[in-house]
N, CA, C and O atoms as a CHARMM CRD file, in Angstrom:
* protein
*
  352
    1    1 MET  N     54.43800  32.17200 -51.89800 PROA 1      0.00000
    2    1 MET  CA    53.83500  33.23700 -51.13500 PROA 1      0.00000
    3    1 MET  C     53.87600  32.86500 -49.65500 PROA 1      0.00000
    4    1 MET  O     53.77000  31.69300 -49.29600 PROA 1      0.00000
    5    2 HSD  N     54.02700  33.86500 -48.81100 PROA 2      0.00000
    6    2 HSD  CA    54.07800  33.68400 -47.35900 PROA 2      0.00000
    7    2 HSD  C     53.06100  34.63900 -46.73700 PROA 2      0.00000
    8    2 HSD  O     52.80300  35.72000 -47.26500 PROA 2      0.00000
    9    3 TYR  N     52.49200  34.22500 -45.61600 PROA 3      0.00000
   10    3 TYR  CA    51.37100  34.95500 -45.04600 PROA 3      0.00000
   11    3 TYR  C     51.54700  35.21100 -43.55700 PROA 3      0.00000
   12    3 TYR  O     52.02300  34.35600 -42.81100 PROA 3      0.00000
   13    4 THR  N     51.15300  36.40100 -43.14900 PROA 4      0.00000
   14    4 THR  CA    50.94100  36.72200 -41.74500 PROA 4      0.00000
   15    4 THR  C     49.43100  36.76900 -41.60900 PROA 4      0.00000
   16    4 THR  O     48.74800  37.37200 -42.43800 PROA 4      0.00000
   17    5 TYR  N     48.90500  36.13700 -40.56900 PROA 5      0.00000
   18    5 TYR  CA    47.44800  36.00800 -40.50100 PROA 5      0.00000
   19    5 TYR  C     46.93100  36.11100 -39.07500 PROA 5      0.00000
   20    5 TYR  O     47.67800  35.96000 -38.10800 PROA 5      0.00000
   21    6 LEU  N     45.63600  36.37100 -38.96900 PROA 6      0.00000
   22    6 LEU  CA    44.93800  36.38500 -37.69300 PROA 6      0.00000
   23    6 LEU  C     43.76600  35.42800 -37.79100 PROA 6      0.00000
   24    6 LEU  O     43.01100  35.44800 -38.76300 PROA 6      0.00000
   25    7 VAL  N     43.62200  34.58900 -36.77400 PROA 7      0.00000
   26    7 VAL  CA    42.43200  33.75700 -36.65000 PROA 7      0.00000
   27    7 VAL  C     41.75500  34.11700 -35.34000 PROA 7      0.00000
   28    7 VAL  O     42.39200  34.55200 -34.38100 PROA 7      0.00000
   29    8 SER  N     40.45500  33.92200 -35.33200 PROA 8      0.00000
   30    8 SER  CA    39.65300  34.21100 -34.14100 PROA 8      0.00000
   31    8 SER  C     39.02200  32.92100 -33.65400 PROA 8      0.00000
   32    8 SER  O     38.47400  32.14700 -34.44000 PROA 8      0.00000
   33    9 SER  N     39.10300  32.69800 -32.35400 PROA 9      0.00000
   34    9 SER  CA    38.45300  31.54500 -31.75100 PROA 9      0.00000
   35    9 SER  C     36.94800  31.77300 -31.75900 PROA 9      0.00000
   36    9 SER  O     36.46900  32.80900 -31.29900 PROA 9      0.00000
   37   10 GLN  N     36.21300  30.81100 -32.27800 PROA 10     0.00000
   38   10 GLN  CA    34.75600  30.91100 -32.27600 PROA 10     0.00000
   39   10 GLN  C     34.20300  30.64000 -30.87600 PROA 10     0.00000
   40   10 GLN  O     33.03700  30.91600 -30.59200 PROA 10     0.00000
   41   11 LYS  N     35.05200  30.09800 -30.01500 PROA 11     0.00000
   42   11 LYS  CA    34.64400  29.77400 -28.64600 PROA 11     0.00000
   43   11 LYS  C     34.67800  30.99800 -27.73300 PROA 11     0.00000
   44   11 LYS  O     33.73200  31.24800 -26.98600 PROA 11     0.00000
   45   12 ASP  N     35.78700  31.76900 -27.79700 PROA 12     0.00000
   46   12 ASP  CA    35.91900  32.90100 -26.87700 PROA 12     0.00000
   47   12 ASP  C     36.43300  34.19800 -27.52400 PROA 12     0.00000
   48   12 ASP  O     36.79000  35.14100 -26.81800 PROA 12     0.00000
   49   13 ASN  N     36.47100  34.24500 -28.85100 PROA 13     0.00000
   50   13 ASN  CA    36.90400  35.42700 -29.61700 PROA 13     0.00000
   51   13 ASN  C     38.37200  35.80500 -29.42400 PROA 13     0.00000
   52   13 ASN  O     38.77100  36.91000 -29.79300 PROA 13     0.00000
   53   14 THR  N     39.17300  34.92100 -28.85800 PROA 14     0.00000
   54   14 THR  CA    40.60400  35.16900 -28.73300 PROA 14     0.00000
   55   14 THR  C     41.21300  35.26200 -30.12900 PROA 14     0.00000
   56   14 THR  O     40.83700  34.51200 -31.03000 PROA 14     0.00000
   57   15 ILE  N     42.15300  36.18700 -30.30200 PROA 15     0.00000
   58   15 ILE  CA    42.84400  36.35800 -31.57600 PROA 15     0.00000
   59   15 ILE  C     44.21700  35.69900 -31.49200 PROA 15     0.00000
   60   15 ILE  O     44.95200  35.89400 -30.52400 PROA 15     0.00000
   61   16 TYR  N     44.55400  34.91900 -32.51500 PROA 16     0.00000
   62   16 TYR  CA    45.86700  34.28400 -32.63100 PROA 16     0.00000
   63   16 TYR  C     46.54100  34.86700 -33.85900 PROA 16     0.00000
   64   16 TYR  O     45.91600  34.99500 -34.91100 PROA 16     0.00000
   65   17 ILE  N     47.81300  35.22000 -33.73000 PROA 17     0.00000
   66   17 ILE  CA    48.60500  35.77400 -34.82100 PROA 17     0.00000
   67   17 ILE  C     49.65200  34.74100 -35.21400 PROA 17     0.00000
   68   17 ILE  O     50.32000  34.17000 -34.35200 PROA 17     0.00000
   69   18 GLY  N     49.79500  34.49900 -36.52600 PROA 18     0.00000
   70   18 GLY  CA    50.78400  33.54000 -36.97900 PROA 18     0.00000
   71   18 GLY  C     51.30600  33.86700 -38.36600 PROA 18     0.00000
   72   18 GLY  O     50.90200  34.85600 -38.97800 PROA 18     0.00000
   73   19 PHE  N     52.21000  33.02300 -38.85400 PROA 19     0.00000
   74   19 PHE  CA    52.66100  33.15700 -40.23300 PROA 19     0.00000
   75   19 PHE  C     52.86700  31.76500 -40.80400 PROA 19     0.00000
   76   19 PHE  O     53.13900  30.81200 -40.07300 PROA 19     0.00000
   77   20 THR  N     52.73100  31.66100 -42.12900 PROA 20     0.00000
   78   20 THR  CA    52.81500  30.37300 -42.79200 PROA 20     0.00000
   79   20 THR  C     53.08600  30.56000 -44.28000 PROA 20     0.00000
   80   20 THR  O     52.95900  31.66200 -44.81400 PROA 20     0.00000
   81   21 SER  N     53.46000  29.46900 -44.94100 PROA 21     0.00000
   82   21 SER  CA    53.62100  29.48000 -46.39400 PROA 21     0.00000
   83   21 SER  C     52.42600  28.82100 -47.07600 PROA 21     0.00000
   84   21 SER  O     52.28900  28.90900 -48.29600 PROA 21     0.00000
   85   22 ASP  N     51.56600  28.16900 -46.31400 PROA 22     0.00000
   86   22 ASP  CA    50.38200  27.51200 -46.86400 PROA 22     0.00000
   87   22 ASP  C     49.19400  27.84600 -45.96800 PROA 22     0.00000
   88   22 ASP  O     48.89900  27.13200 -45.01000 PROA 22     0.00000
   89   23 LEU  N     48.52800  28.92700 -46.29300 PROA 23     0.00000
   90   23 LEU  CA    47.48600  29.46400 -45.43300 PROA 23     0.00000
   91   23 LEU  C     46.31500  28.49200 -45.25100 PROA 23     0.00000
   92   23 LEU  O     45.87100  28.26600 -44.12500 PROA 23     0.00000
   93   24 LYS  N     45.82100  27.92400 -46.33300 PROA 24     0.00000
   94   24 LYS  CA    44.67800  27.00300 -46.24000 PROA 24     0.00000
   95   24 LYS  C     44.99900  25.80600 -45.35700 PROA 24     0.00000
   96   24 LYS  O     44.19000  25.41500 -44.51600 PROA 24     0.00000
   97   25 GLU  N     46.17100  25.22700 -45.54800 PROA 25     0.00000
   98   25 GLU  CA    46.55800  24.05500 -44.75100 PROA 25     0.00000
   99   25 GLU  C     46.76400  24.43000 -43.28800 PROA 25     0.00000
  100   25 GLU  O     46.41300  23.66200 -42.39300 PROA 25     0.00000
  101   26 ARG  N     47.32700  25.59700 -43.04700 PROA 26     0.00000
  102   26 ARG  CA    47.57400  26.01200 -41.65900 PROA 26     0.00000
  103   26 ARG  C     46.26000  26.20100 -40.89000 PROA 26     0.00000
  104   26 ARG  O     46.16500  25.82900 -39.72100 PROA 26     0.00000
  105   27 ILE  N     45.26000  26.77300 -41.54100 PROA 27     0.00000
  106   27 ILE  CA    43.96300  26.95000 -40.88800 PROA 27     0.00000
  107   27 ILE  C     43.35300  25.57800 -40.58400 PROA 27     0.00000
  108   27 ILE  O     42.76700  25.37800 -39.52000 PROA 27     0.00000
  109   28 LYS  N     43.49000  24.64300 -41.51200 PROA 28     0.00000
  110   28 LYS  CA    43.00600  23.27800 -41.27700 PROA 28     0.00000
  111   28 LYS  C     43.72800  22.65800 -40.08100 PROA 28     0.00000
  112   28 LYS  O     43.10000  22.01700 -39.23900 PROA 28     0.00000
  113   29 GLU  N     45.04900  22.84900 -40.00700 PROA 29     0.00000
  114   29 GLU  CA    45.83100  22.32100 -38.88200 PROA 29     0.00000
  115   29 GLU  C     45.34000  22.91000 -37.55200 PROA 29     0.00000
  116   29 GLU  O     45.18400  22.19600 -36.56200 PROA 29     0.00000
  117   30 HSD  N     45.10200  24.22000 -37.55400 PROA 30     0.00000
  118   30 HSD  CA    44.58400  24.84900 -36.34300 PROA 30     0.00000
  119   30 HSD  C     43.28300  24.17200 -35.91200 PROA 30     0.00000
  120   30 HSD  O     43.10300  23.84400 -34.73900 PROA 30     0.00000
  121   31 ASN  N     42.38900  23.96900 -36.86000 PROA 31     0.00000
  122   31 ASN  CA    41.07900  23.40300 -36.53500 PROA 31     0.00000
  123   31 ASN  C     41.12000  21.91300 -36.22800 PROA 31     0.00000
  124   31 ASN  O     40.14800  21.36200 -35.71200 PROA 31     0.00000
  125   32 ARG  N     42.22600  21.25800 -36.53700 PROA 32     0.00000
  126   32 ARG  CA    42.42100  19.85800 -36.14300 PROA 32     0.00000
  127   32 ARG  C     43.07000  19.76000 -34.75600 PROA 32     0.00000
  128   32 ARG  O     43.33100  18.66100 -34.26600 PROA 32     0.00000
  129   33 GLY  N     43.32600  20.89800 -34.13400 PROA 33     0.00000
  130   33 GLY  CA    43.89600  20.91100 -32.79700 PROA 33     0.00000
  131   33 GLY  C     45.39600  20.73600 -32.75900 PROA 33     0.00000
  132   33 GLY  O     45.93800  20.31800 -31.73600 PROA 33     0.00000
  133   34 LYS  N     46.09100  21.04700 -33.85700 PROA 34     0.00000
  134   34 LYS  CA    47.54200  20.84100 -33.92400 PROA 34     0.00000
  135   34 LYS  C     48.35300  22.02500 -33.38600 PROA 34     0.00000
  136   34 LYS  O     49.58300  21.99200 -33.40000 PROA 34     0.00000
  137   35 THR  N     47.67000  23.06200 -32.91700 PROA 35     0.00000
  138   35 THR  CA    48.35100  24.21200 -32.32200 PROA 35     0.00000
  139   35 THR  C     47.99600  24.23400 -30.84200 PROA 35     0.00000
  140   35 THR  O     46.84200  24.44300 -30.46700 PROA 35     0.00000
  141   36 ARG  N     49.00100  24.01500 -30.01200 PROA 36     0.00000
  142   36 ARG  CA    48.79800  23.88100 -28.57200 PROA 36     0.00000
  143   36 ARG  C     47.98900  25.03700 -27.97400 PROA 36     0.00000
  144   36 ARG  O     47.06700  24.80900 -27.19000 PROA 36     0.00000
  145   37 SER  N     48.33000  26.26100 -28.33800 PROA 37     0.00000
  146   37 SER  CA    47.66300  27.41600 -27.72400 PROA 37     0.00000
  147   37 SER  C     46.21200  27.59200 -28.17800 PROA 37     0.00000
  148   37 SER  O     45.45700  28.34000 -27.55700 PROA 37     0.00000
  149   38 LEU  N     45.82200  26.91500 -29.24900 PROA 38     0.00000
  150   38 LEU  CA    44.44800  27.02600 -29.74200 PROA 38     0.00000
  151   38 LEU  C     43.62000  25.76900 -29.50200 PROA 38     0.00000
  152   38 LEU  O     42.42000  25.75600 -29.77400 PROA 38     0.00000
  153   39 LYS  N     44.23900  24.73900 -29.00600 PROA 39     0.00000
  154   39 LYS  CA    43.58600  23.43500 -28.87200 PROA 39     0.00000
  155   39 LYS  C     42.23800  23.49700 -28.15000 PROA 39     0.00000
  156   39 LYS  O     41.29600  22.81000 -28.54400 PROA 39     0.00000
  157   40 ASN  N     42.14000  24.30500 -27.10700 PROA 40     0.00000
  158   40 ASN  CA    40.90900  24.40900 -26.32300 PROA 40     0.00000
  159   40 ASN  C     40.01900  25.56800 -26.75900 PROA 40     0.00000
  160   40 ASN  O     39.07000  25.92300 -26.06100 PROA 40     0.00000
  161   41 LYS  N     40.32600  26.15600 -27.91100 PROA 41     0.00000
  162   41 LYS  CA    39.58300  27.32500 -28.37500 PROA 41     0.00000
  163   41 LYS  C     38.92900  27.09400 -29.73100 PROA 41     0.00000
  164   41 LYS  O     38.52300  28.04500 -30.39800 PROA 41     0.00000
  165   42 LEU  N     38.82800  25.84700 -30.13400 PROA 42     0.00000
  166   42 LEU  CA    38.31900  25.50700 -31.46700 PROA 42     0.00000
  167   42 LEU  C     36.80200  25.62200 -31.52900 PROA 42     0.00000
  168   42 LEU  O     36.11200  25.48100 -30.51900 PROA 42     0.00000
  169   43 PRO  N     36.29400  25.88200 -32.73100 PROA 43     0.00000
  170   43 PRO  CA    36.99800  26.10600 -33.99800 PROA 43     0.00000
  171   43 PRO  C     37.50500  27.54500 -34.10400 PROA 43     0.00000
  172   43 PRO  O     37.08800  28.43000 -33.35700 PROA 43     0.00000
  173   44 VAL  N     38.41600  27.74800 -35.05700 PROA 44     0.00000
  174   44 VAL  CA    38.90100  29.09100 -35.34400 PROA 44     0.00000
  175   44 VAL  C     38.50500  29.47200 -36.76600 PROA 44     0.00000
  176   44 VAL  O     38.24000  28.62200 -37.61700 PROA 44     0.00000
  177   45 LYS  N     38.47700  30.78300 -36.98800 PROA 45     0.00000
  178   45 LYS  CA    38.10200  31.31000 -38.28900 PROA 45     0.00000
  179   45 LYS  C     39.14400  32.34100 -38.70900 PROA 45     0.00000
  180   45 LYS  O     39.53800  33.19500 -37.91500 PROA 45     0.00000
  181   46 LEU  N     39.58600  32.25600 -39.95700 PROA 46     0.00000
  182   46 LEU  CA    40.50800  33.25000 -40.50100 PROA 46     0.00000
  183   46 LEU  C     39.77300  34.58000 -40.59400 PROA 46     0.00000
  184   46 LEU  O     38.69500  34.66400 -41.18200 PROA 46     0.00000
  185   47 ILE  N     40.37000  35.62600 -40.00400 PROA 47     0.00000
  186   47 ILE  CA    39.71800  36.93600 -40.05300 PROA 47     0.00000
  187   47 ILE  C     40.53300  37.97600 -40.82700 PROA 47     0.00000
  188   47 ILE  O     40.00600  39.02300 -41.20500 PROA 47     0.00000
  189   48 TYR  N     41.83600  37.68300 -41.06800 PROA 48     0.00000
  190   48 TYR  CA    42.68200  38.65500 -41.76000 PROA 48     0.00000
  191   48 TYR  C     43.98300  37.99100 -42.16900 PROA 48     0.00000
  192   48 TYR  O     44.49200  37.11700 -41.46700 PROA 48     0.00000
  193   49 TYR  N     44.52100  38.41100 -43.31600 PROA 49     0.00000
  194   49 TYR  CA    45.86000  37.96500 -43.68900 PROA 49     0.00000
  195   49 TYR  C     46.54400  39.00500 -44.56400 PROA 49     0.00000
  196   49 TYR  O     45.89200  39.81800 -45.21900 PROA 49     0.00000
  197   50 GLU  N     47.85700  38.96000 -44.56100 PROA 50     0.00000
  198   50 GLU  CA    48.70000  39.77700 -45.43200 PROA 50     0.00000
  199   50 GLU  C     49.60600  38.82500 -46.18900 PROA 50     0.00000
  200   50 GLU  O     50.13600  37.88300 -45.59900 PROA 50     0.00000
  201   51 ALA  N     49.79700  39.04800 -47.48300 PROA 51     0.00000
  202   51 ALA  CA    50.63100  38.17800 -48.31300 PROA 51     0.00000
  203   51 ALA  C     51.97100  38.85700 -48.59500 PROA 51     0.00000
  204   51 ALA  O     52.04100  40.05600 -48.86600 PROA 51     0.00000
  205   52 TYR  N     53.03500  38.04900 -48.52100 PROA 52     0.00000
  206   52 TYR  CA    54.39400  38.53600 -48.76600 PROA 52     0.00000
  207   52 TYR  C     55.11100  37.59100 -49.71600 PROA 52     0.00000
  208   52 TYR  O     54.89400  36.38000 -49.68100 PROA 52     0.00000
  209   53 LEU  N     55.95900  38.14200 -50.55800 PROA 53     0.00000
  210   53 LEU  CA    56.79300  37.31400 -51.43000 PROA 53     0.00000
  211   53 LEU  C     57.98000  36.74600 -50.65900 PROA 53     0.00000
  212   53 LEU  O     58.51300  35.69400 -51.01500 PROA 53     0.00000
  213   54 ASP  N     58.38600  37.43700 -49.61500 PROA 54     0.00000
  214   54 ASP  CA    59.56500  37.07500 -48.83500 PROA 54     0.00000
  215   54 ASP  C     59.15300  36.50100 -47.47700 PROA 54     0.00000
  216   54 ASP  O     58.40900  37.13700 -46.72900 PROA 54     0.00000
  217   55 LYS  N     59.63500  35.31000 -47.16700 PROA 55     0.00000
  218   55 LYS  CA    59.32600  34.65100 -45.89700 PROA 55     0.00000
  219   55 LYS  C     59.77000  35.49300 -44.70500 PROA 55     0.00000
  220   55 LYS  O     59.06100  35.57900 -43.70200 PROA 55     0.00000
  221   56 VAL  N     60.92300  36.10500 -44.81400 PROA 56     0.00000
  222   56 VAL  CA    61.46700  36.90700 -43.71700 PROA 56     0.00000
  223   56 VAL  C     60.54800  38.08800 -43.39600 PROA 56     0.00000
  224   56 VAL  O     60.35700  38.42100 -42.22700 PROA 56     0.00000
  225   57 LEU  N     59.98600  38.71400 -44.41500 PROA 57     0.00000
  226   57 LEU  CA    59.08800  39.84300 -44.18600 PROA 57     0.00000
  227   57 LEU  C     57.80000  39.39900 -43.49000 PROA 57     0.00000
  228   57 LEU  O     57.29300  40.09900 -42.61300 PROA 57     0.00000
  229   58 ALA  N     57.27800  38.25000 -43.87800 PROA 58     0.00000
  230   58 ALA  CA    56.07000  37.72300 -43.22300 PROA 58     0.00000
  231   58 ALA  C     56.35300  37.42700 -41.76000 PROA 58     0.00000
  232   58 ALA  O     55.54100  37.74900 -40.89300 PROA 58     0.00000
  233   59 ARG  N     57.48400  36.82500 -41.48200 PROA 59     0.00000
  234   59 ARG  CA    57.85700  36.49300 -40.09800 PROA 59     0.00000
  235   59 ARG  C     58.07700  37.76600 -39.27500 PROA 59     0.00000
  236   59 ARG  O     57.66900  37.84100 -38.11600 PROA 59     0.00000
  237   60 LYS  N     58.73200  38.77200 -39.88700 PROA 60     0.00000
  238   60 LYS  CA    58.95700  40.03100 -39.18300 PROA 60     0.00000
  239   60 LYS  C     57.64200  40.70800 -38.83400 PROA 60     0.00000
  240   60 LYS  O     57.50200  41.28300 -37.75400 PROA 60     0.00000
  241   61 ARG  N     56.68000  40.64200 -39.74400 PROA 61     0.00000
  242   61 ARG  CA    55.37300  41.25100 -39.47300 PROA 61     0.00000
  243   61 ARG  C     54.65200  40.50700 -38.34800 PROA 61     0.00000
  244   61 ARG  O     54.01100  41.12600 -37.49900 PROA 61     0.00000
  245   62 GLU  N     54.76000  39.17100 -38.34600 PROA 62     0.00000
  246   62 GLU  CA    54.16500  38.39500 -37.25700 PROA 62     0.00000
  247   62 GLU  C     54.74900  38.83200 -35.91600 PROA 62     0.00000
  248   62 GLU  O     54.01100  39.08100 -34.96300 PROA 62     0.00000
  249   63 ILE  N     56.06100  38.92200 -35.85000 PROA 63     0.00000
  250   63 ILE  CA    56.74100  39.32400 -34.61100 PROA 63     0.00000
  251   63 ILE  C     56.33900  40.74500 -34.22400 PROA 63     0.00000
  252   63 ILE  O     56.08800  41.02300 -33.05100 PROA 63     0.00000
  253   64 GLU  N     56.27900  41.64100 -35.20300 PROA 64     0.00000
  254   64 GLU  CA    55.88100  43.01800 -34.93600 PROA 64     0.00000
  255   64 GLU  C     54.48800  43.07100 -34.29700 PROA 64     0.00000
  256   64 GLU  O     54.27800  43.79300 -33.32300 PROA 64     0.00000
  257   65 LEU  N     53.54400  42.30800 -34.84300 PROA 65     0.00000
  258   65 LEU  CA    52.19100  42.32000 -34.30400 PROA 65     0.00000
  259   65 LEU  C     52.12100  41.67200 -32.93000 PROA 65     0.00000
  260   65 LEU  O     51.33300  42.09700 -32.08400 PROA 65     0.00000
  261   66 LYS  N     52.94100  40.64300 -32.69700 PROA 66     0.00000
  262   66 LYS  CA    52.93100  39.97500 -31.39400 PROA 66     0.00000
  263   66 LYS  C     53.60500  40.81200 -30.31400 PROA 66     0.00000
  264   66 LYS  O     53.16600  40.79500 -29.16400 PROA 66     0.00000
  265   67 LYS  N     54.65200  41.53600 -30.65500 PROA 67     0.00000
  266   67 LYS  CA    55.45600  42.23500 -29.64700 PROA 67     0.00000
  267   67 LYS  C     55.17400  43.73000 -29.54200 PROA 67     0.00000
  268   67 LYS  O     55.47800  44.34200 -28.51800 PROA 67     0.00000
  269   68 ASN  N     54.60300  44.32100 -30.57400 PROA 68     0.00000
  270   68 ASN  CA    54.37700  45.75900 -30.56900 PROA 68     0.00000
  271   68 ASN  C     52.88400  46.01500 -30.36300 PROA 68     0.00000
  272   68 ASN  O     52.10000  45.95000 -31.31000 PROA 68     0.00000
  273   69 SER  N     52.50400  46.30200 -29.13800 PROA 69     0.00000
  274   69 SER  CA    51.08500  46.47000 -28.83200 PROA 69     0.00000
  275   69 SER  C     50.46300  47.63400 -29.60700 PROA 69     0.00000
  276   69 SER  O     49.27000  47.60200 -29.91100 PROA 69     0.00000
  277   70 PHE  N     51.25100  48.65600 -29.92900 PROA 70     0.00000
  278   70 PHE  CA    50.71300  49.76700 -30.71600 PROA 70     0.00000
  279   70 PHE  C     50.35900  49.30600 -32.12100 PROA 70     0.00000
  280   70 PHE  O     49.28100  49.62800 -32.62100 PROA 70     0.00000
  281   71 LYS  N     51.25100  48.55600 -32.77000 PROA 71     0.00000
  282   71 LYS  CA    50.98700  48.06000 -34.12800 PROA 71     0.00000
  283   71 LYS  C     49.78700  47.11600 -34.13700 PROA 71     0.00000
  284   71 LYS  O     48.96600  47.15300 -35.05300 PROA 71     0.00000
  285   72 LYS  N     49.69100  46.26600 -33.10600 PROA 72     0.00000
  286   72 LYS  CA    48.56800  45.34200 -33.01200 PROA 72     0.00000
  287   72 LYS  C     47.27100  46.12300 -32.81500 PROA 72     0.00000
  288   72 LYS  O     46.27500  45.85800 -33.48900 PROA 72     0.00000
  289   73 LYS  N     47.28100  47.07800 -31.89700 PROA 73     0.00000
  290   73 LYS  CA    46.08900  47.87900 -31.63600 PROA 73     0.00000
  291   73 LYS  C     45.68200  48.65500 -32.88400 PROA 73     0.00000
  292   73 LYS  O     44.49600  48.75800 -33.19800 PROA 73     0.00000
  293   74 GLU  N     46.66400  49.20000 -33.59200 PROA 74     0.00000
  294   74 GLU  CA    46.41700  49.93800 -34.81900 PROA 74     0.00000
  295   74 GLU  C     45.70000  49.05300 -35.85400 PROA 74     0.00000
  296   74 GLU  O     44.74100  49.49100 -36.49000 PROA 74     0.00000
  297   75 LEU  N     46.16900  47.81400 -36.01600 PROA 75     0.00000
  298   75 LEU  CA    45.54300  46.87900 -36.94900 PROA 75     0.00000
  299   75 LEU  C     44.13600  46.50800 -36.48000 PROA 75     0.00000
  300   75 LEU  O     43.20100  46.48600 -37.28000 PROA 75     0.00000
  301   76 PHE  N     43.98400  46.21700 -35.19700 PROA 76     0.00000
  302   76 PHE  CA    42.67400  45.84400 -34.66300 PROA 76     0.00000
  303   76 PHE  C     41.65900  46.97000 -34.85900 PROA 76     0.00000
  304   76 PHE  O     40.50300  46.71100 -35.19500 PROA 76     0.00000
  305   77 ILE  N     42.08200  48.20800 -34.65200 PROA 77     0.00000
  306   77 ILE  CA    41.18600  49.34200 -34.85600 PROA 77     0.00000
  307   77 ILE  C     40.79400  49.43100 -36.32900 PROA 77     0.00000
  308   77 ILE  O     39.62600  49.64400 -36.65500 PROA 77     0.00000
  309   78 ARG  N     41.77000  49.26900 -37.21200 PROA 78     0.00000
  310   78 ARG  CA    41.49000  49.33200 -38.65000 PROA 78     0.00000
  311   78 ARG  C     40.51400  48.23600 -39.06900 PROA 78     0.00000
  312   78 ARG  O     39.67300  48.45000 -39.94300 PROA 78     0.00000
  313   79 LEU  N     40.62700  47.05900 -38.44300 PROA 79     0.00000
  314   79 LEU  CA    39.76100  45.93100 -38.76900 PROA 79     0.00000
  315   79 LEU  C     38.45700  45.94800 -37.95800 PROA 79     0.00000
  316   79 LEU  O     37.56600  45.12800 -38.17600 PROA 79     0.00000
  317   80 ASN  N     38.36600  46.88700 -37.03100 PROA 80     0.00000
  318   80 ASN  CA    37.20500  47.00800 -36.15000 PROA 80     0.00000
  319   80 ASN  C     36.99200  45.74600 -35.32000 PROA 80     0.00000
  320   80 ASN  O     35.87400  45.24600 -35.20400 PROA 80     0.00000
  321   81 ILE  N     38.07100  45.24500 -34.75100 PROA 81     0.00000
  322   81 ILE  CA    37.98100  44.09800 -33.84200 PROA 81     0.00000
  323   81 ILE  C     38.62800  44.45600 -32.51300 PROA 81     0.00000
  324   81 ILE  O     39.73700  44.98900 -32.47700 PROA 81     0.00000
  325   82 MET  N     37.95400  44.16900 -31.45900 PROA 82     0.00000
  326   82 MET  CA    38.48100  44.39700 -30.12600 PROA 82     0.00000
  327   82 MET  C     38.25300  43.13100 -29.30900 PROA 82     0.00000
  328   82 MET  O     37.22500  42.99700 -28.64500 PROA 82     0.00000
  329   83 PRO  N     39.19400  42.21200 -29.35200 PROA 83     0.00000
  330   83 PRO  CA    39.02800  40.96100 -28.62800 PROA 83     0.00000
  331   83 PRO  C     39.16700  41.15700 -27.12700 PROA 83     0.00000
  332   83 PRO  O     39.81200  42.10600 -26.68000 PROA 83     0.00000
  333   84 PRO  N     38.56100  40.25700 -26.34000 PROA 84     0.00000
  334   84 PRO  CA    38.70300  40.35200 -24.88700 PROA 84     0.00000
  335   84 PRO  C     40.12700  40.08300 -24.44300 PROA 84     0.00000
  336   84 PRO  O     40.57000  40.63400 -23.43500 PROA 84     0.00000
  337   85 SER  N     40.86100  39.24400 -25.17700 PROA 85     0.00000
  338   85 SER  CA    42.25900  38.95800 -24.87900 PROA 85     0.00000
  339   85 SER  C     42.92500  38.51400 -26.15000 PROA 85     0.00000
  340   85 SER  O     42.25600  38.16100 -27.12100 PROA 85     0.00000
  341   86 SER  N     44.25900  38.53000 -26.15100 PROA 86     0.00000
  342   86 SER  CA    45.01200  38.12600 -27.33700 PROA 86     0.00000
  343   86 SER  C     45.95200  37.00500 -26.98800 PROA 86     0.00000
  344   86 SER  O     46.37800  36.86900 -25.84100 PROA 86     0.00000
  345   87 SER  N     46.27500  36.20600 -27.97500 PROA 87     0.00000
  346   87 SER  CA    47.18100  35.08200 -27.79200 PROA 87     0.00000
  347   87 SER  C     48.08700  34.99600 -29.00200 PROA 87     0.00000
  348   87 SER  O     47.89400  35.68500 -30.00400 PROA 87     0.00000
  349   88 GLY  N     49.08600  34.12700 -28.88000 PROA 88     0.00000
  350   88 GLY  CA    49.88700  33.78900 -30.03300 PROA 88     0.00000
  351   88 GLY  C     51.04400  34.66400 -30.18800 PROA 88     0.00000
  352   88 GLY  O     51.82200  34.49800 -31.12800 PROA 88     0.00000
């Protein structure tokens, strides 16, 4: 299984978008400071994920959310989250 996910910084509510094949381990890595863009925003909390059977589809969704502000805004509205800024 492959995942596209959103984590929220507990420090400043910044949202990070990513994808992985091991969701639990990736969240642990984030909280250990292994992601440069989140290092100063710890701890983070998983707030949303989508599961895919195909790695390519998970990666495409990550890119879509990072590059398409309409798709990102659409998801944020559906999840009722409006962060002060976005990252990732």
